[in-house]
All heavy atoms as TSV, in Angstrom:
chain	resi	resn	atom	element	x	y	z
A	1	MET	N	N	-4.575	-2.641	-8.459
A	1	MET	CA	C	-3.255	-2.409	-8.651
A	1	MET	C	C	-2.439	-3.727	-8.011
A	1	MET	O	O	-2.792	-4.211	-6.939
A	1	MET	CB	C	-2.789	-1.199	-7.780
A	1	MET	CG	C	-1.281	-1.032	-7.704
A	1	MET	SD	S	-0.769	0.384	-6.589
A	1	MET	CE	C	-1.803	1.659	-7.048
A	2	THR	N	N	-1.572	-4.315	-8.733
A	2	THR	CA	C	-0.831	-5.496	-8.241
A	2	THR	C	C	0.589	-4.890	-7.810
A	2	THR	O	O	1.218	-4.400	-8.669
A	2	THR	CB	C	-0.741	-6.554	-9.290
A	2	THR	OG1	O	-2.181	-6.993	-9.662
A	2	THR	CG2	C	0.028	-7.725	-8.816
A	3	ILE	N	N	0.950	-5.287	-6.686
A	3	ILE	CA	C	2.189	-4.796	-6.226
A	3	ILE	C	C	3.054	-6.143	-5.791
A	3	ILE	O	O	2.522	-6.904	-4.980
A	3	ILE	CB	C	2.204	-3.898	-5.045
A	3	ILE	CG1	C	1.525	-2.633	-5.468
A	3	ILE	CG2	C	3.500	-3.563	-4.548
A	3	ILE	CD1	C	1.174	-1.722	-4.392
A	4	THR	N	N	4.217	-6.314	-6.321
A	4	THR	CA	C	4.966	-7.543	-5.977
A	4	THR	C	C	6.181	-7.340	-5.201
A	4	THR	O	O	6.956	-8.207	-4.909
A	4	THR	CB	C	5.404	-8.289	-7.309
A	4	THR	OG1	O	6.073	-7.339	-8.107
A	4	THR	CG2	C	4.099	-8.704	-8.108
A	5	GLN	N	N	6.433	-6.092	-4.775
A	5	GLN	CA	C	7.670	-5.758	-3.913
A	5	GLN	C	C	7.337	-4.632	-2.967
A	5	GLN	O	O	6.296	-3.982	-3.282
A	5	GLN	CB	C	8.809	-5.487	-4.765
A	5	GLN	CG	C	8.583	-4.420	-5.796
A	5	GLN	CD	C	9.759	-4.128	-6.683
A	5	GLN	OE1	O	10.544	-5.048	-6.899
A	5	GLN	NE2	N	9.801	-3.095	-7.381
A	6	PRO	N	N	8.116	-4.369	-1.991
A	6	PRO	CA	C	7.876	-3.259	-1.077
A	6	PRO	C	C	7.787	-1.938	-1.987
A	6	PRO	O	O	8.514	-1.543	-2.991
A	6	PRO	CB	C	8.988	-3.101	-0.244
A	6	PRO	CG	C	9.549	-4.503	-0.155
A	6	PRO	CD	C	9.244	-5.169	-1.533
A	7	THR	N	N	6.599	-1.172	-1.728
A	7	THR	CA	C	6.346	-0.030	-2.644
A	7	THR	C	C	5.829	1.120	-1.776
A	7	THR	O	O	4.973	0.830	-0.875
A	7	THR	CB	C	5.322	-0.335	-3.692
A	7	THR	OG1	O	5.830	-1.451	-4.370
A	7	THR	CG2	C	5.067	0.760	-4.557
A	8	ASP	N	N	6.339	2.359	-1.926
A	8	ASP	CA	C	5.637	3.579	-1.350
A	8	ASP	C	C	4.680	4.161	-2.429
A	8	ASP	O	O	5.061	4.371	-3.556
A	8	ASP	CB	C	6.743	4.647	-1.081
A	8	ASP	CG	C	7.682	4.153	0.167
A	8	ASP	OD1	O	7.159	3.287	0.915
A	8	ASP	OD2	O	8.756	4.572	0.182
A	9	ILE	N	N	3.591	4.521	-1.855
A	9	ILE	CA	C	2.539	5.260	-2.658
A	9	ILE	C	C	2.191	6.440	-1.931
A	9	ILE	O	O	1.770	6.400	-0.734
A	9	ILE	CB	C	1.327	4.277	-3.005
A	9	ILE	CG1	C	1.775	3.105	-3.668
A	9	ILE	CG2	C	0.307	5.083	-3.806
A	9	ILE	CD1	C	0.648	2.007	-3.891
A	10	TRP	N	N	2.193	7.734	-2.582
A	10	TRP	CA	C	1.824	8.943	-1.902
A	10	TRP	C	C	0.418	9.435	-2.281
A	10	TRP	O	O	0.019	9.275	-3.487
A	10	TRP	CB	C	2.883	10.048	-2.369
A	10	TRP	CG	C	4.170	9.865	-1.847
A	10	TRP	CD1	C	5.184	9.061	-2.594
A	10	TRP	CD2	C	4.810	10.173	-0.590
A	10	TRP	NE1	N	6.310	9.026	-1.751
A	10	TRP	CE2	C	6.159	9.720	-0.513
A	10	TRP	CE3	C	4.194	10.835	0.411
A	10	TRP	CZ2	C	6.886	9.888	0.580
A	10	TRP	CZ3	C	5.109	11.093	1.566
A	10	TRP	CH2	C	6.466	10.577	1.555
A	11	PHE	N	N	-0.295	9.888	-1.321
A	11	PHE	CA	C	-1.721	10.401	-1.552
A	11	PHE	C	C	-1.736	11.777	-1.061
A	11	PHE	O	O	-1.082	12.260	-0.033
A	11	PHE	CB	C	-2.616	9.626	-0.755
A	11	PHE	CG	C	-2.588	8.181	-1.037
A	11	PHE	CD1	C	-1.853	7.288	-0.403
A	11	PHE	CD2	C	-3.443	7.661	-2.104
A	11	PHE	CE1	C	-1.936	5.826	-0.604
A	11	PHE	CE2	C	-3.520	6.274	-2.433
A	11	PHE	CZ	C	-2.680	5.393	-1.746
A	12	GLU	N	N	-2.570	12.587	-1.710
A	12	GLU	CA	C	-2.772	13.878	-1.302
A	12	GLU	C	C	-4.288	14.247	-1.324
A	12	GLU	O	O	-4.942	13.923	-2.374
A	12	GLU	CB	C	-2.005	15.011	-2.077
A	12	GLU	CG	C	-2.217	16.457	-1.472
A	12	GLU	CD	C	-1.251	17.385	-2.079
A	12	GLU	OE1	O	-0.247	16.935	-2.733
A	12	GLU	OE2	O	-1.406	18.596	-1.936
A	13	TYR	N	N	-4.869	14.775	-0.152
A	13	TYR	CA	C	-6.295	15.060	-0.174
A	13	TYR	C	C	-6.515	16.525	0.108
A	13	TYR	O	O	-5.921	17.158	0.892
A	13	TYR	CB	C	-6.995	14.189	0.984
A	13	TYR	CG	C	-6.818	12.716	0.786
A	13	TYR	CD1	C	-5.906	11.918	1.435
A	13	TYR	CD2	C	-7.666	12.017	-0.249
A	13	TYR	CE1	C	-5.671	10.621	1.253
A	13	TYR	CE2	C	-7.498	10.599	-0.390
A	13	TYR	CZ	C	-6.553	9.972	0.332
A	13	TYR	OH	O	-6.457	8.678	0.062
A	14	THR	N	N	-7.552	17.015	-0.495
A	14	THR	CA	C	-7.782	18.548	-0.342
A	14	THR	C	C	-8.864	18.717	0.669
A	14	THR	O	O	-9.200	19.796	1.117
A	14	THR	CB	C	-8.503	19.109	-1.628
A	14	THR	OG1	O	-9.540	18.443	-2.067
A	14	THR	CG2	C	-7.320	19.088	-2.740
A	15	GLU	N	N	-9.492	17.619	1.305
A	15	GLU	CA	C	-10.494	17.746	2.290
A	15	GLU	C	C	-10.388	16.487	3.053
A	15	GLU	O	O	-9.789	15.459	2.634
A	15	GLU	CB	C	-11.906	17.891	1.788
A	15	GLU	CG	C	-12.380	16.798	0.869
A	15	GLU	CD	C	-13.665	17.147	0.182
A	15	GLU	OE1	O	-13.857	18.256	-0.226
A	15	GLU	OE2	O	-14.660	16.321	0.335
A	16	PRO	N	N	-10.931	16.342	4.428
A	16	PRO	CA	C	-10.748	15.159	5.127
A	16	PRO	C	C	-11.458	14.068	4.402
A	16	PRO	O	O	-12.454	14.197	3.704
A	16	PRO	CB	C	-11.702	15.469	6.477
A	16	PRO	CG	C	-11.598	16.940	6.464
A	16	PRO	CD	C	-11.633	17.506	5.124
A	17	THR	N	N	-10.831	12.835	4.538
A	17	THR	CA	C	-11.389	11.684	3.870
A	17	THR	C	C	-11.158	10.353	4.637
A	17	THR	O	O	-10.452	10.404	5.503
A	17	THR	CB	C	-10.630	11.606	2.491
A	17	THR	OG1	O	-11.257	10.523	1.727
A	17	THR	CG2	C	-9.208	11.168	2.645
A	18	GLN	N	N	-11.993	9.465	4.366
A	18	GLN	CA	C	-11.776	8.140	4.905
A	18	GLN	C	C	-10.966	7.316	4.025
A	18	GLN	O	O	-11.195	7.003	2.857
A	18	GLN	CB	C	-13.273	7.327	5.038
A	18	GLN	CG	C	-13.217	6.140	5.716
A	18	GLN	CD	C	-12.842	6.007	7.235
A	18	GLN	OE1	O	-13.250	7.065	7.971
A	18	GLN	NE2	N	-12.245	5.148	7.793
A	19	PHE	N	N	-9.739	7.042	4.509
A	19	PHE	CA	C	-8.720	6.247	3.801
A	19	PHE	C	C	-8.877	4.692	4.096
A	19	PHE	O	O	-8.818	4.329	5.266
A	19	PHE	CB	C	-7.310	6.681	4.116
A	19	PHE	CG	C	-6.235	5.897	3.380
A	19	PHE	CD1	C	-5.731	6.208	2.203
A	19	PHE	CD2	C	-5.702	4.758	4.008
A	19	PHE	CE1	C	-4.821	5.545	1.560
A	19	PHE	CE2	C	-4.726	4.008	3.396
A	19	PHE	CZ	C	-4.277	4.434	2.168
A	20	VAL	N	N	-8.979	3.863	3.062
A	20	VAL	CA	C	-9.134	2.439	3.284
A	20	VAL	C	C	-8.253	1.753	2.301
A	20	VAL	O	O	-8.134	2.134	1.112
A	20	VAL	CB	C	-10.691	1.996	2.983
A	20	VAL	CG1	C	-10.659	0.484	3.081
A	20	VAL	CG2	C	-11.671	2.704	3.831
A	21	ALA	N	N	-7.500	0.788	2.778
A	21	ALA	CA	C	-6.592	-0.018	1.927
A	21	ALA	C	C	-6.843	-1.463	2.481
A	21	ALA	O	O	-6.845	-1.721	3.672
A	21	ALA	CB	C	-5.148	0.550	2.032
A	22	HIS	N	N	-6.730	-2.368	1.588
A	22	HIS	CA	C	-6.813	-3.736	1.824
A	22	HIS	C	C	-5.997	-4.602	0.853
A	22	HIS	O	O	-5.787	-4.118	-0.327
A	22	HIS	CB	C	-8.219	-4.407	1.990
A	22	HIS	CG	C	-9.024	-4.195	0.768
A	22	HIS	ND1	N	-9.060	-5.366	-0.095
A	22	HIS	CD2	C	-9.716	-3.355	0.195
A	22	HIS	CE1	C	-9.758	-5.144	-1.063
A	22	HIS	NE2	N	-10.337	-3.892	-0.999
A	23	THR	N	N	-5.634	-5.768	1.194
A	23	THR	CA	C	-4.920	-6.656	0.247
A	23	THR	C	C	-5.718	-7.904	0.084
A	23	THR	O	O	-6.593	-8.246	0.801
A	23	THR	CB	C	-3.509	-7.168	0.888
A	23	THR	OG1	O	-3.787	-7.702	2.188
A	23	THR	CG2	C	-2.721	-5.916	1.153
A	24	THR	N	N	-5.516	-8.596	-1.089
A	24	THR	CA	C	-6.215	-9.768	-1.410
A	24	THR	C	C	-5.255	-10.708	-1.909
A	24	THR	O	O	-4.225	-10.267	-2.675
A	24	THR	CB	C	-7.430	-9.695	-2.484
A	24	THR	OG1	O	-6.828	-8.955	-3.639
A	24	THR	CG2	C	-8.375	-8.671	-1.897
A	25	GLN	N	N	-5.400	-11.926	-1.736
A	25	GLN	CA	C	-4.598	-12.974	-2.364
A	25	GLN	C	C	-4.935	-13.145	-3.799
A	25	GLN	O	O	-6.107	-13.243	-4.226
A	25	GLN	CB	C	-4.664	-14.407	-1.668
A	25	GLN	CG	C	-3.670	-15.336	-2.247
A	25	GLN	CD	C	-3.697	-16.571	-1.337
A	25	GLN	OE1	O	-3.751	-16.480	-0.190
A	25	GLN	NE2	N	-3.505	-17.782	-2.022
A	26	SER	N	N	-3.951	-13.242	-4.716
A	26	SER	CA	C	-4.181	-13.293	-6.163
A	26	SER	C	C	-4.132	-14.832	-6.586
A	26	SER	O	O	-3.051	-15.327	-6.710
A	26	SER	CB	C	-3.212	-12.341	-6.853
A	26	SER	OG	O	-3.345	-12.540	-8.259
A	27	GLY	N	N	-5.250	-15.290	-6.826
A	27	GLY	CA	C	-5.352	-16.662	-7.343
A	27	GLY	C	C	-4.611	-17.643	-6.420
A	27	GLY	O	O	-4.785	-17.720	-5.238
A	28	GLN	N	N	-3.767	-18.581	-7.005
A	28	GLN	CA	C	-3.095	-19.584	-6.079
A	28	GLN	C	C	-1.742	-19.161	-5.604
A	28	GLN	O	O	-1.105	-19.817	-4.850
A	28	GLN	CB	C	-2.735	-20.767	-7.176
A	28	GLN	CG	C	-1.761	-20.355	-8.293
A	28	GLN	CD	C	-1.887	-21.328	-9.368
A	28	GLN	OE1	O	-2.849	-22.043	-9.587
A	28	GLN	NE2	N	-0.876	-21.216	-10.148
A	29	TYR	N	N	-1.418	-17.878	-5.774
A	29	TYR	CA	C	-0.092	-17.300	-5.297
A	29	TYR	C	C	-0.182	-16.957	-3.792
A	29	TYR	O	O	-1.051	-16.154	-3.445
A	29	TYR	CB	C	0.385	-16.228	-6.020
A	29	TYR	CG	C	0.586	-16.426	-7.441
A	29	TYR	CD1	C	-0.434	-16.218	-8.403
A	29	TYR	CD2	C	1.630	-17.215	-7.961
A	29	TYR	CE1	C	-0.184	-16.336	-9.773
A	29	TYR	CE2	C	1.764	-17.492	-9.233
A	29	TYR	CZ	C	0.840	-17.053	-10.217
A	29	TYR	OH	O	1.048	-17.473	-11.425
A	30	ASN	N	N	0.585	-17.676	-2.825
A	30	ASN	CA	C	0.562	-17.252	-1.545
A	30	ASN	C	C	1.067	-15.968	-1.200
A	30	ASN	O	O	2.122	-15.468	-1.912
A	30	ASN	CB	C	1.366	-18.299	-0.724
A	30	ASN	CG	C	0.744	-19.700	-0.802
A	30	ASN	OD1	O	-0.487	-19.786	-0.767
A	30	ASN	ND2	N	1.501	-20.755	-0.718
A	31	SER	N	N	0.427	-15.183	-0.302
A	31	SER	CA	C	1.010	-13.948	0.121
A	31	SER	C	C	0.660	-13.657	1.559
A	31	SER	O	O	-0.301	-14.153	2.092
A	31	SER	CB	C	0.313	-12.746	-0.728
A	31	SER	OG	O	-1.104	-12.736	-0.466
A	32	ASP	N	N	1.545	-12.899	2.217
A	32	ASP	CA	C	1.396	-12.443	3.598
A	32	ASP	C	C	1.798	-10.946	3.626
A	32	ASP	O	O	2.855	-10.703	4.231
A	32	ASP	CB	C	2.180	-13.360	4.427
A	32	ASP	CG	C	2.064	-13.086	5.955
A	32	ASP	OD1	O	1.097	-12.260	6.246
A	32	ASP	OD2	O	2.775	-13.749	6.717
A	33	PRO	N	N	1.040	-10.119	3.058
A	33	PRO	CA	C	1.439	-8.660	3.040
A	33	PRO	C	C	1.023	-7.942	4.352
A	33	PRO	O	O	0.315	-8.435	5.264
A	33	PRO	CB	C	0.549	-8.133	1.895
A	33	PRO	CG	C	-0.685	-9.032	1.938
A	33	PRO	CD	C	-0.198	-10.354	2.382
A	34	GLN	N	N	1.739	-6.766	4.573
A	34	GLN	CA	C	1.432	-5.899	5.662
A	34	GLN	C	C	1.383	-4.478	5.175
A	34	GLN	O	O	2.033	-4.139	4.166
A	34	GLN	CB	C	2.623	-6.065	6.778
A	34	GLN	CG	C	2.295	-5.220	7.974
A	34	GLN	CD	C	3.264	-5.448	9.158
A	34	GLN	OE1	O	4.069	-6.344	9.021
A	34	GLN	NE2	N	3.127	-4.747	10.128
A	35	LEU	N	N	0.494	-3.737	5.778
A	35	LEU	CA	C	0.228	-2.372	5.321
A	35	LEU	C	C	0.708	-1.429	6.482
A	35	LEU	O	O	0.445	-1.668	7.612
A	35	LEU	CB	C	-1.273	-2.095	5.010
A	35	LEU	CG	C	-1.884	-2.938	3.983
A	35	LEU	CD1	C	-3.435	-2.710	3.953
A	35	LEU	CD2	C	-1.312	-2.431	2.498
A	36	TRP	N	N	1.326	-0.309	6.045
A	36	TRP	CA	C	1.695	0.739	6.918
A	36	TRP	C	C	1.264	2.052	6.289
A	36	TRP	O	O	1.358	2.247	5.180
A	36	TRP	CB	C	3.187	0.803	7.040
A	36	TRP	CG	C	3.839	-0.205	7.721
A	36	TRP	CD1	C	4.182	-0.520	8.992
A	36	TRP	CD2	C	4.489	-1.309	6.945
A	36	TRP	NE1	N	4.861	-1.732	9.139
A	36	TRP	CE2	C	4.976	-2.248	7.945
A	36	TRP	CE3	C	4.494	-1.783	5.665
A	36	TRP	CZ2	C	5.656	-3.412	7.636
A	36	TRP	CZ3	C	5.064	-3.060	5.401
A	36	TRP	CH2	C	5.746	-3.741	6.317
A	37	LEU	N	N	0.664	3.020	7.143
A	37	LEU	CA	C	0.328	4.332	6.651
A	37	LEU	C	C	1.001	5.268	7.440
A	37	LEU	O	O	1.020	5.498	8.637
A	37	LEU	CB	C	-1.195	4.575	6.673
A	37	LEU	CG	C	-1.700	5.922	6.239
A	37	LEU	CD1	C	-1.359	6.250	4.769
A	37	LEU	CD2	C	-3.209	5.943	6.634
A	38	TYR	N	N	1.777	6.239	6.784
A	38	TYR	CA	C	2.660	7.239	7.404
A	38	TYR	C	C	2.247	8.577	7.017
A	38	TYR	O	O	1.630	8.749	5.835
A	38	TYR	CB	C	4.089	7.061	6.980
A	38	TYR	CG	C	4.903	5.938	7.574
A	38	TYR	CD1	C	4.866	4.717	6.911
A	38	TYR	CD2	C	5.548	6.103	8.733
A	38	TYR	CE1	C	5.550	3.644	7.605
A	38	TYR	CE2	C	6.248	5.000	9.357
A	38	TYR	CZ	C	6.195	3.801	8.633
A	38	TYR	OH	O	6.894	2.738	9.316
A	39	SER	N	N	2.365	9.579	7.913
A	39	SER	CA	C	2.043	10.986	7.536
A	39	SER	C	C	3.209	11.520	6.652
A	39	SER	O	O	4.385	10.868	6.473
A	39	SER	CB	C	1.959	11.885	8.710
A	39	SER	OG	O	3.256	11.947	9.363
A	40	ALA	N	N	3.035	12.651	5.961
A	40	ALA	CA	C	4.098	13.331	5.143
A	40	ALA	C	C	5.396	13.557	5.976
A	40	ALA	O	O	6.476	13.687	5.414
A	40	ALA	CB	C	3.538	14.650	4.570
A	41	SER	N	N	5.288	13.664	7.312
A	41	SER	CA	C	6.280	13.895	8.063
A	41	SER	C	C	7.021	12.597	8.705
A	41	SER	O	O	7.730	12.549	9.673
A	41	SER	CB	C	5.984	14.888	9.348
A	41	SER	OG	O	4.994	14.284	10.099
A	42	ASN	N	N	6.555	11.575	8.087
A	42	ASN	CA	C	7.153	10.176	8.384
A	42	ASN	C	C	6.706	9.599	9.737
A	42	ASN	O	O	7.540	8.828	10.318
A	42	ASN	CB	C	8.674	10.225	8.207
A	42	ASN	CG	C	9.144	8.868	7.760
A	42	ASN	OD1	O	8.406	8.059	7.117
A	42	ASN	ND2	N	10.336	8.416	8.220
A	43	GLN	N	N	5.598	10.020	10.193
A	43	GLN	CA	C	5.144	9.449	11.580
A	43	GLN	C	C	4.117	8.381	11.140
A	43	GLN	O	O	3.187	8.486	10.352
A	43	GLN	CB	C	4.397	10.505	12.360
A	43	GLN	CG	C	5.376	11.472	12.974
A	43	GLN	CD	C	4.724	12.536	13.761
A	43	GLN	OE1	O	3.555	13.044	13.470
A	43	GLN	NE2	N	5.200	12.757	14.981
A	44	LEU	N	N	4.273	7.159	11.762
A	44	LEU	CA	C	3.379	6.089	11.579
A	44	LEU	C	C	1.943	6.386	12.008
A	44	LEU	O	O	1.727	6.804	13.271
A	44	LEU	CB	C	3.882	4.855	12.317
A	44	LEU	CG	C	3.030	3.541	12.108
A	44	LEU	CD1	C	3.006	3.107	10.707
A	44	LEU	CD2	C	3.590	2.517	13.050
A	45	ILE	N	N	0.876	6.287	11.194
A	45	ILE	CA	C	-0.418	6.520	11.542
A	45	ILE	C	C	-1.103	5.251	11.996
A	45	ILE	O	O	-1.871	5.175	13.031
A	45	ILE	CB	C	-1.170	7.227	10.357
A	45	ILE	CG1	C	-0.529	8.603	10.076
A	45	ILE	CG2	C	-2.693	7.376	10.734
A	45	ILE	CD1	C	-1.078	9.221	8.915
A	46	VAL	N	N	-0.973	4.285	11.165
A	46	VAL	CA	C	-1.577	2.928	11.417
A	46	VAL	C	C	-0.841	1.957	10.670
A	46	VAL	O	O	-0.402	2.132	9.610
A	46	VAL	CB	C	-3.087	3.008	11.009
A	46	VAL	CG1	C	-3.336	3.242	9.571
A	46	VAL	CG2	C	-3.868	1.779	11.528
A	47	THR	N	N	-0.891	0.613	11.184
A	47	THR	CA	C	-0.387	-0.472	10.467
A	47	THR	C	C	-1.204	-1.782	10.697
A	47	THR	O	O	-2.016	-1.738	11.716
A	47	THR	CB	C	1.130	-0.811	10.945
A	47	THR	OG1	O	1.642	-1.866	10.106
A	47	THR	CG2	C	1.109	-1.138	12.363
A	48	ASN	N	N	-1.233	-2.739	9.833
A	48	ASN	CA	C	-1.968	-3.934	10.028
A	48	ASN	C	C	-1.456	-5.091	9.318
A	48	ASN	O	O	-0.902	-5.039	8.184
A	48	ASN	CB	C	-3.390	-3.698	9.489
A	48	ASN	CG	C	-4.233	-4.865	9.780
A	48	ASN	OD1	O	-4.408	-5.759	8.969
A	48	ASN	ND2	N	-4.676	-5.144	11.012
A	49	ASP	N	N	-1.390	-6.216	9.994
A	49	ASP	CA	C	-0.928	-7.427	9.422
A	49	ASP	C	C	-1.953	-8.525	9.893
A	49	ASP	O	O	-2.263	-8.564	10.997
A	49	ASP	CB	C	0.381	-7.766	9.913
A	49	ASP	CG	C	1.115	-8.969	9.298
A	49	ASP	OD1	O	0.701	-9.325	8.232
A	49	ASP	OD2	O	1.962	-9.587	9.905
A	50	ASP	N	N	-2.376	-9.310	8.900
A	50	ASP	CA	C	-3.160	-10.541	9.146
A	50	ASP	C	C	-4.529	-10.113	9.774
A	50	ASP	O	O	-5.057	-10.696	10.816
A	50	ASP	CB	C	-2.446	-11.516	10.191
A	50	ASP	CG	C	-1.186	-11.937	9.563
A	50	ASP	OD1	O	-1.084	-11.831	8.421
A	50	ASP	OD2	O	-0.325	-12.478	10.352
A	51	TYR	N	N	-5.303	-9.283	9.106
A	51	TYR	CA	C	-6.696	-8.833	9.395
A	51	TYR	C	C	-7.613	-9.963	9.003
A	51	TYR	O	O	-8.504	-10.260	9.839
A	51	TYR	CB	C	-7.028	-7.565	8.713
A	51	TYR	CG	C	-8.386	-7.197	8.869
A	51	TYR	CD1	C	-8.927	-6.459	9.997
A	51	TYR	CD2	C	-9.406	-7.411	7.881
A	51	TYR	CE1	C	-10.166	-6.088	10.163
A	51	TYR	CE2	C	-10.778	-7.001	8.059
A	51	TYR	CZ	C	-11.015	-6.378	9.131
A	51	TYR	OH	O	-12.498	-6.049	9.249
A	52	ASN	N	N	-7.501	-10.442	7.813
A	52	ASN	CA	C	-8.332	-11.556	7.328
A	52	ASN	C	C	-7.491	-12.667	6.834
A	52	ASN	O	O	-7.024	-12.671	5.703
A	52	ASN	CB	C	-9.322	-10.971	6.189
A	52	ASN	CG	C	-10.175	-12.131	5.711
A	52	ASN	OD1	O	-10.400	-13.125	6.328
A	52	ASN	ND2	N	-10.805	-11.823	4.607
A	53	GLY	N	N	-7.188	-13.664	7.753
A	53	GLY	CA	C	-6.151	-14.696	7.443
A	53	GLY	C	C	-4.789	-13.989	7.340
A	53	GLY	O	O	-4.504	-13.275	8.289
A	54	LEU	N	N	-4.133	-14.097	6.281
A	54	LEU	CA	C	-2.889	-13.539	6.125
A	54	LEU	C	C	-2.951	-12.084	5.331
A	54	LEU	O	O	-2.029	-11.422	5.238
A	54	LEU	CB	C	-1.865	-14.316	5.379
A	54	LEU	CG	C	-1.564	-15.628	6.064
A	54	LEU	CD1	C	-0.588	-16.547	5.052
A	54	LEU	CD2	C	-0.855	-15.484	7.291
A	55	GLN	N	N	-4.141	-11.688	4.943
A	55	GLN	CA	C	-4.313	-10.427	4.295
A	55	GLN	C	C	-4.594	-9.387	5.284
A	55	GLN	O	O	-4.943	-9.502	6.393
A	55	GLN	CB	C	-5.510	-10.553	3.307
A	55	GLN	CG	C	-5.434	-11.671	2.208
A	55	GLN	CD	C	-4.100	-11.639	1.641
A	55	GLN	OE1	O	-3.749	-10.570	0.948
A	55	GLN	NE2	N	-3.255	-12.643	1.569
A	56	SER	N	N	-4.332	-8.060	4.870
A	56	SER	CA	C	-4.216	-6.887	5.659
A	56	SER	C	C	-5.238	-5.902	5.224
A	56	SER	O	O	-5.726	-5.831	4.152
A	56	SER	CB	C	-2.914	-6.283	5.605
A	56	SER	OG	O	-1.870	-7.053	6.031
A	57	TYR	N	N	-5.614	-4.985	6.296
A	57	TYR	CA	C	-6.720	-3.990	6.042
A	57	TYR	C	C	-6.509	-2.903	6.990
A	57	TYR	O	O	-6.222	-3.043	8.186
A	57	TYR	CB	C	-8.054	-4.599	6.372
A	57	TYR	CG	C	-9.240	-3.759	6.303
A	57	TYR	CD1	C	-9.931	-3.379	5.178
A	57	TYR	CD2	C	-9.665	-3.085	7.455
A	57	TYR	CE1	C	-11.122	-2.559	5.169
A	57	TYR	CE2	C	-10.781	-2.322	7.494
A	57	TYR	CZ	C	-11.404	-1.921	6.316
A	57	TYR	OH	O	-12.495	-1.087	6.254
A	58	ILE	N	N	-6.587	-1.629	6.462
A	58	ILE	CA	C	-6.612	-0.448	7.293
A	58	ILE	C	C	-7.665	0.492	6.825
A	58	ILE	O	O	-8.026	0.600	5.589
A	58	ILE	CB	C	-5.234	0.381	7.320
A	58	ILE	CG1	C	-4.749	0.740	5.931
A	58	ILE	CG2	C	-4.178	-0.523	8.051
A	58	ILE	CD1	C	-3.395	1.449	5.971
A	59	SER	N	N	-8.313	1.288	7.784
A	59	SER	CA	C	-9.305	2.275	7.525
A	59	SER	C	C	-9.157	3.301	8.687
A	59	SER	O	O	-9.248	3.029	9.844
A	59	SER	CB	C	-10.673	1.594	7.739
A	59	SER	OG	O	-11.804	2.579	7.514
A	60	VAL	N	N	-9.014	4.558	8.173
A	60	VAL	CA	C	-8.745	5.577	9.068
A	60	VAL	C	C	-9.226	6.842	8.468
A	60	VAL	O	O	-9.164	7.099	7.283
A	60	VAL	CB	C	-7.318	5.695	9.478
A	60	VAL	CG1	C	-6.378	6.037	8.299
A	60	VAL	CG2	C	-7.047	6.688	10.602
A	61	GLU	N	N	-9.860	7.812	9.257
A	61	GLU	CA	C	-10.207	9.132	8.888
A	61	GLU	C	C	-9.036	10.043	8.862
A	61	GLU	O	O	-8.263	10.062	9.903
A	61	GLU	CB	C	-11.273	9.691	9.839
A	61	GLU	CG	C	-11.755	11.070	9.457
A	61	GLU	CD	C	-12.709	11.102	8.287
A	61	GLU	OE1	O	-13.382	10.047	8.039
A	61	GLU	OE2	O	-12.906	12.198	7.598
A	62	LEU	N	N	-8.790	10.721	7.674
A	62	LEU	CA	C	-7.537	11.518	7.595
A	62	LEU	C	C	-7.948	12.932	7.308
A	62	LEU	O	O	-8.977	13.187	6.672
A	62	LEU	CB	C	-6.718	10.906	6.449
A	62	LEU	CG	C	-6.050	9.634	6.558
A	62	LEU	CD1	C	-5.281	9.293	5.234
A	62	LEU	CD2	C	-5.069	9.669	7.778
A	63	PRO	N	N	-7.184	13.861	7.819
A	63	PRO	CA	C	-7.403	15.283	7.542
A	63	PRO	C	C	-6.849	15.660	6.055
A	63	PRO	O	O	-6.203	14.728	5.532
A	63	PRO	CB	C	-6.568	16.029	8.549
A	63	PRO	CG	C	-5.497	15.108	8.959
A	63	PRO	CD	C	-6.002	13.764	8.793
A	64	ALA	N	N	-7.212	16.752	5.576
A	64	ALA	CA	C	-6.676	17.201	4.337
A	64	ALA	C	C	-5.062	17.195	4.438
A	64	ALA	O	O	-4.686	17.554	5.495
A	64	ALA	CB	C	-7.199	18.607	3.939
A	65	GLY	N	N	-4.464	16.929	3.408
A	65	GLY	CA	C	-3.045	16.961	3.353
A	65	GLY	C	C	-2.425	15.749	2.573
A	65	GLY	O	O	-2.957	15.062	1.895
A	66	GLN	N	N	-1.038	15.583	2.863
A	66	GLN	CA	C	-0.294	14.504	2.209
A	66	GLN	C	C	-0.017	13.470	3.150
A	66	GLN	O	O	0.383	13.746	4.264
A	66	GLN	CB	C	0.898	15.113	1.484
A	66	GLN	CG	C	1.585	14.126	0.729
A	66	GLN	CD	C	2.859	14.796	-0.068
A	66	GLN	OE1	O	3.591	15.483	0.611
A	66	GLN	NE2	N	3.075	14.438	-1.296
């Protein structure tokens, strides 16, 4: 998935799962993305900026739900 502007994406899991998200630079285009993961009640679970150079990565065990 290529995202070029701030975007919200919703996930729903029927059982506990390991959630992983990471960003990569696309070719010669510079990017400095940041990732945020919120619960359905809008509470921040985890955020990351600059995990690998300017790219971001999050990995967290989540319970079932949205």
